C-alpha positions in Angstrom: 53.3 -20.4 59.3 54.7 -16.9 59.2 55.0 -14.9 56.0 58.8 -14.1 55.7 58.0 -11.7 52.7 55.2 -9.7 54.7 55.8 -5.9 54.5 55.1 -3.9 57.5 52.4 -1.5 57.2 53.3 2.1 56.4 51.9 3.2 59.8 54.5 0.9 61.4 57.5 1.8 59.4 56.8 5.8 59.7 56.0 5.2 63.5 59.5 3.9 63.8 61.0 6.3 61.4 62.2 3.3 59.0 63.0 0.9 62.2 66.1 3.4 62.8 68.7 2.0 64.8 71.8 3.8 65.2 75.1 1.8 64.4 77.5 1.2 67.3 75.0 2.4 70.3 71.7 0.9 69.1 69.9 4.3 69.7 66.4 4.2 68.3 66.4 7.8 68.0 68.5 9.4 65.3 71.3 11.7 66.6 71.5 15.1 65.5 74.7 15.6 63.1 75.5 19.5 63.4 78.7 19.5 61.4 79.3 22.2 58.7 81.9 20.1 56.9 83.0 16.5 56.6 86.7 15.3 56.6 87.4 12.9 53.5 88.8 9.4 54.0 92.4 8.3 53.8 92.1 8.0 49.9 90.8 11.7 49.9 87.5 10.3 49.2 84.2 11.6 50.1 82.6 9.5 53.1 78.8 10.2 52.2 77.0 11.9 49.6 77.8 15.3 51.4 81.1 17.0 52.0 79.8 20.1 53.1 76.8 21.2 55.2 74.8 22.8 52.0 74.5 19.0 50.6 72.8 17.5 53.5 73.6 15.4 56.7 72.8 12.0 58.2 69.8 13.7 59.9 68.5 15.4 57.0 69.1 12.3 54.9 66.9 10.2 57.3 64.0 12.8 57.2 64.1 12.7 53.4 63.9 8.8 53.7 60.9 8.8 55.8 59.1 11.2 53.5 60.1 9.4 50.4 58.5 6.3 52.3 55.3 8.1 53.0 55.3 9.5 49.5 55.9 6.3 47.4 58.8 8.6 46.2 62.1 7.7 44.3 63.5 10.7 46.1 62.6 13.5 48.5 64.6 16.7 49.3 64.0 18.9 52.3 64.4 22.7 52.2 64.6 25.1 54.9 61.1 26.4 54.1 58.2 25.6 51.7 58.8 28.9 50.0 62.5 27.8 49.2 61.2 24.4 47.8 58.9 25.9 45.5 61.6 28.9 44.5 63.7 25.9 43.6 61.1 24.5 41.0 60.4 27.9 39.6 64.1 28.8 39.4 64.8 25.4 37.5 62.5 26.2 34.7 64.1 27.7 31.4 63.5 31.5 30.6 60.2 31.9 29.3 58.6 28.8 30.3 54.9 28.6 30.2 53.1 27.7 33.9 49.7 27.1 34.6 48.5 27.8 38.2 45.4 28.6 40.0 43.9 32.0 40.1 43.6 31.5 43.9 46.1 29.5 46.1 48.6 29.9 48.7 49.4 33.6 48.4 53.1 33.7 48.9 53.7 31.2 45.8 51.2 33.0 43.8 52.8 36.4 44.4 56.2 34.8 43.5 54.8 33.3 40.2 53.2 36.5 39.3 56.6 38.4 40.0 58.3 36.1 37.8 55.6 36.8 35.1 56.0 40.5 35.4 59.7 40.3 34.7 59.5 38.0 31.8 61.1 35.2 33.4 58.0 32.9 32.8 54.8 33.3 31.3 51.9 32.3 33.3 48.1 31.3 32.4 45.5 30.8 35.4 42.6 28.6 35.9 39.8 28.4 38.7 40.8 25.6 41.1 39.0 22.5 40.6 37.9 23.7 37.1 39.3 21.0 34.7 37.7 22.5 31.6 39.6 25.8 32.5 42.9 24.0 33.1 42.7 22.1 29.9 42.0 25.4 28.0 45.1 27.2 29.8 47.3 24.3 28.9 49.3 25.0 25.9 50.5 21.5 24.2 54.1 21.6 23.3 55.0 24.8 24.9 53.5 24.4 28.9 56.3 23.4 31.2 54.8 22.8 34.4 51.0 22.9 35.7 50.6 23.8 39.2 47.7 22.3 41.2 47.1 22.9 45.0 44.4 20.6 46.4 42.5 21.1 48.5 42.8 24.6 47.6 43.8 27.2 50.2 41.6 29.0 51.5 38.2 27.7 50.0 39.1 24.1 49.6 38.1 23.5 46.4 39.2 19.9 45.4 41.1 19.1 41.9 41.3 15.6 40.2 45.0 14.8 40.4 44.8 12.0 38.0 42.5 14.1 35.4 45.0 17.0 35.8 47.9 14.7 35.5 46.5 13.5 32.2 45.9 17.0 30.9 49.5 18.1 31.7 50.9 15.2 30.5 49.2 15.1 27.3 50.6 18.8 26.9 54.3 17.6 27.5 54.1 19.2 30.8 55.1 18.2 34.3 52.4 18.2 37.3 53.3 19.9 40.4 50.9 19.3 43.4 50.5 21.1 46.6 48.7 18.8 49.1 50.0 20.6 52.0 46.2 20.4 53.4 46.1 16.7 52.9 49.6 15.0 53.8 50.8 11.7 52.4 49.3 9.4 54.9 46.1 10.6 53.4 46.9 11.7 49.6 49.8 10.2 47.8 49.9 12.7 44.8 52.6 10.6 43.0 50.2 7.6 42.9 47.8 9.7 41.3 50.1 10.6 38.5 51.8 14.0 39.6 55.6 14.3 38.8 56.5 16.8 41.8 54.7 16.2 45.2 55.2 19.4 47.4 54.4 20.0 51.0 55.0 22.6 53.4 56.7 20.2 56.1 56.0 22.9 58.7 52.5 21.9 58.6 51.2 18.6 58.9 54.3 16.6 58.6 55.9 18.7 61.7 52.8 18.8 63.4 54.1 20.9 66.3 54.3 24.4 65.1 58.0 24.4 66.0 60.0 23.7 62.7 59.8 25.5 59.3 60.6 23.2 56.4 59.4 22.0 52.8 59.9 19.1 50.6 59.7 17.9 47.3 59.3 14.4 46.2 59.2 12.8 42.8 58.3 9.5 41.0 61.3 9.8 38.7 64.6 11.4 38.8 66.9 12.7 36.1 68.6 16.0 35.0 65.6 18.3 36.5 66.1 16.7 39.9 69.9 17.1 39.6 69.3 20.8 38.9 66.9 21.3 41.8 69.2 19.6 44.0 71.8 22.1 42.9 69.7 25.1 43.2 69.2 23.9 46.9 73.1 23.6 47.3 73.6 27.0 45.8 71.0 28.8 47.6 72.0 27.2 50.8 68.6 26.2 51.5 68.8 22.7 52.6 67.1 21.8 55.9 69.1 22.2 59.0 69.9 19.2 61.2 68.2 20.2 64.2 65.0 21.1 62.1 65.1 17.5 60.3 65.5 15.8 63.8 62.3 17.7 65.0 60.7 16.7 61.5 61.5 13.0 62.3 60.1 13.6 65.5 56.9 14.8 64.3 56.2 12.4 61.5 56.4 9.5 64.1 52.9 10.6 65.3 51.6 11.7 61.7 49.0 9.1 61.5 47.6 9.4 64.9 47.5 13.3 64.7 45.9 13.3 61.2 43.0 10.8 62.3 42.3 12.9 65.1 42.5 16.4 63.5 40.2 14.6 60.6 37.7 13.4 63.0 37.5 16.5 64.9 37.0 18.7 61.7 34.3 16.6 60.6 32.3 17.0 64.0 33.2 20.8 63.8 31.8 21.3 60.1 28.7 19.1 60.6 27.8 21.3 63.6 28.3 24.5 62.0 26.8 23.7 58.9 23.4 25.5 58.3 24.2 27.5 61.6 22.2 30.6 61.8 25.1 32.9 62.1 27.3 31.5 59.5 27.0 31.7 55.8 28.9 28.9 54.4 31.1 26.2 55.8 33.7 25.3 53.0 34.9 21.6 54.0 35.1 18.8 51.0 34.1 16.4 54.0 30.5 17.5 53.7 28.3 15.5 51.3 27.0 18.8 49.8 30.5 20.0 49.1 31.0 19.9 44.9 34.4 18.2 45.8 33.2 15.7 48.1 33.2 12.6 45.6 36.9 13.5 44.4 38.1 14.3 47.9 37.1 11.3 49.2 39.0 9.1 46.5 42.2 11.1 47.1 41.9 11.3 50.9 40.9 7.6 51.3 37.7 9.4 53.1 39.4 11.1 55.7 38.9 14.7 54.1 41.5 16.4 56.2 41.6 18.9 59.3 41.4 22.3 57.2 38.2 24.3 56.7 36.8 27.9 56.3 33.7 29.5 57.5 32.3 32.9 56.1 30.3 34.3 58.7 27.5 36.5 58.7 27.5 40.2 59.4 30.2 42.5 58.5 34.0 42.0 57.9 34.6 43.4 61.5 32.2 40.4 62.9 34.6 38.0 61.2 37.7 39.7 62.8 36.0 39.7 66.3 35.1 36.3 65.9 39.0 35.7 65.7 39.3 38.1 68.7 36.9 36.5 71.0 37.9 32.8 70.5 39.6 31.5 73.7 40.5 27.8 72.5 41.6 28.5 69.0 44.7 30.3 68.6 44.4 33.6 66.4 47.3 32.6 64.4 48.6 31.9 61.0 49.7 28.2 59.8 48.0 25.1 60.0 48.6 21.3 60.6 49.7 21.5 64.3 48.2 20.1 67.2 46.6 23.1 68.2 43.6 24.6 66.5 44.1 28.0 64.7 41.9 30.6 63.3 42.6 33.4 60.9 40.9 36.2 59.1 42.5 35.4 55.9 42.1 38.7 54.3 43.8 40.1 57.0 46.8 37.7 56.3 46.7 37.7 52.6 46.3 41.3 52.3 44.1 43.5 50.0 45.3 42.3 46.8 44.4 38.6 47.4 40.9 37.6 46.0 39.4 36.2 49.2 35.8 36.5 50.7 36.1 39.6 53.6 34.1 37.2 56.1 36.1 34.2 55.5 37.9 32.4 58.4 40.5 29.9 57.9 40.3 27.1 60.7 43.1 24.5 61.3 41.5 21.8 63.5 43.9 20.5 65.9 43.6 17.3 68.4 41.8 18.9 71.3 38.4 17.6 72.2 35.9 18.3 69.5 33.3 19.7 72.0 35.6 22.5 73.2 36.1 23.6 69.8 32.7 23.6 68.9 31.9 25.2 72.2 34.6 28.0 71.9 33.4 28.9 68.3 29.7 29.4 69.5 30.5 31.6 72.2 32.9 34.0 69.9 30.2 34.0 67.2 27.7 35.0 70.1 30.0 37.8 71.2 30.9 38.8 67.9 27.2 39.4 66.9 26.3 41.1 70.2 29.0 43.7 70.0 
């Protein structure tokens, strides 16, 4: 006898964008609602939760609902970029709030935190990514407002135990913010591990096609802090626009398939080049020798992700030449798209960012893994011959 209470799997719910069907037409794809303003009803009441474009739209709301389902979140808010989402979190903190963040993390957010600290807007302490002892030592009980965790950590891919970090943050009276952009919520549901905020640059795996810029915040519980973040988004005018939200919905419908293939390809690439005579190190949590392997396995359900870095032997120019000589990998910045990317991280991050001068960051896409391996092999050979 069929079980009438059976819930569809998350794979199915996301592939169908929550079984979307448009009222009236029966369309299975959401329409793009481009309106900048909305007429009130005959009683002069607002018809929906938004009455002007800065509040949102039907299309953006549908994308937020899909992400909230993915995250197991109470609510999600979409922003026009990952940076604008992070800015809203920083801006909602009271003046002088104490924040703890990794020494090395996404350079844009790190620069923003450091700038706010230099102006006296916040006070900032740091810790080595993945080091829970340093994290615990940096937290100030009763003073710390926010603990920032990026895992796996860009660009060295250190892994931080989210559940342990949540215990440390909560014991001090702080909220935990996690950036798991490298392992999207089909792999890592940070809220399930105790995070208060889950952040993703939706430009990356959630969109998945390198054609939309977006950021998203999701929370386990709402409250005054969440209302304030929503108000900051409204006043800054950084709500995700309808066409971008539509692209994001389209991208998320294939999220599970894309990520599964990227993870499989990444493992093949990492395994092939681990111990390679022209490579000093492969930084990938999927390798059993990686210090974060066990925690990453638990937090990603054994998928490990499509992001890795390699440190090539030779000079800094050798590393740059590997990027130049790739013919399948695109020498481009970003990650999480269907196409594979390679970048010399020091060039992109700038001289002030603490990154190994011969580190190349790879975003592994959904191409044939043998083609990716061959491309890196030929690029390494050419770079070492020049």
